[in-house]
N, C-alpha and C positions, 0 to 999 in steps of 0.2 A: 880339709873340709868338713862341714857338722850341719845336723839339722837345726834350720831355724824357726819352722813352725809346725805344727803339727793340726792336721784337719781331719773331721770323718766330714766322707762325701756320700750320702747314697749308699751303697751295700762297701765300700774302698772305707781305708785308713790314709790320707795320703802326710806324706813325710818332705816336705819343701824343705831342697839343701842352699846353700851357703852357693854354690854353685852355681852358672847358666848353663854346665849341660856334664852332661858327662858319657870318657867311654865307652863304646860297648865291651874293650877289655874290664876298662874297671864295675860296668852291667855284673858280667861274668865271675869277677872276683866278689863280690855283692851276694849273690846268687849263690854262690857254691859255700861259702862260710856264714850264711845267713842262714839261708831256707831249710840245711837238715838240723837248724835248731829246731829251726817254726815246729815241726815232727813234735822234740824232744817234751815244745808245749804243747800240745797236742793242737796245734795248727795245719790243717788239712791244705787251707790258700797257702799258692805263691807272692811271687811278687814280678811288678812289671813296671816298667821304666817313661817318663815324659817329662813331657812339658808345664808348668803352671801358664796359662793361656796371662792368668792377669797380673802372673808376680813374675813373668822371665827370669823362671827359675827349674833348674832340678828338680821332678819329685822320684822319690819312688815309692811307689803303691801296691800299701799291702792288699790283699783281693778279702779282706773281711773286716770286722770290725771286734775287735778282742777284749773280754771287757779291762780294764785299764790299766789289773797288774799285768798281764800280761804284756799290752805296749807297751808299758814301759822299760818291758826286757828288750821289744824288740827292738826300738827306737835307740837302745843301749849298744844290742847288739851292731847296729849298722855303721849309730856314730862309732863305737871298735872299731868298723875295717877302715870305716874311708876319714877317719881322721888323719890320715898320712896323704890323701890322693889332694893335689891341690888344685883350690878354687881358680872357676876358670870364669871371668866378668866377658860379658855380651862388649861385642868389638867397637871401639870408639871411633866414630864416623864423624868431618866435619858436613854438614849441614849451609850451604847456600844461599842466599835470601836479597832479597834488594838488588837483582842485577837489568840494570840499563843498558841498554845498544844505541848505540848514536851513527847517524848514518858520516859515513868520512865525507861527501860533499858541505855537509854541513858546516862539518869542524875544517875543512883547509876555507868555506872562506870566514870561517870567526877569526883565523887567526891571524892577525894586523901585521905584514911585514915589517922587519925590525929595521933604522935607515941607522 
């Protein structure tokens, strides 16, 4: 897994991942490894986890917008933690279209007996 896009949204920095979702255990692992480093970088804000509605991708949200150099360090920290996580794609579903309903009486009358 890796970060594929980075966005600033109001007072948050969103790191959009290449996976459809991340598990609760993976969220805890990211928090345990990244949040202590945030304090070392002078950030007093934590991480949140969500799904980007328009992208249908998992996002890691940093609850602030740091300077670009610090943001790059945070991105590298997150990428280091998630590099071995599996990428989960959305479930593929079959879509049925053009359904027609035939009347059994009409079908029976349409059949010509073979002689």
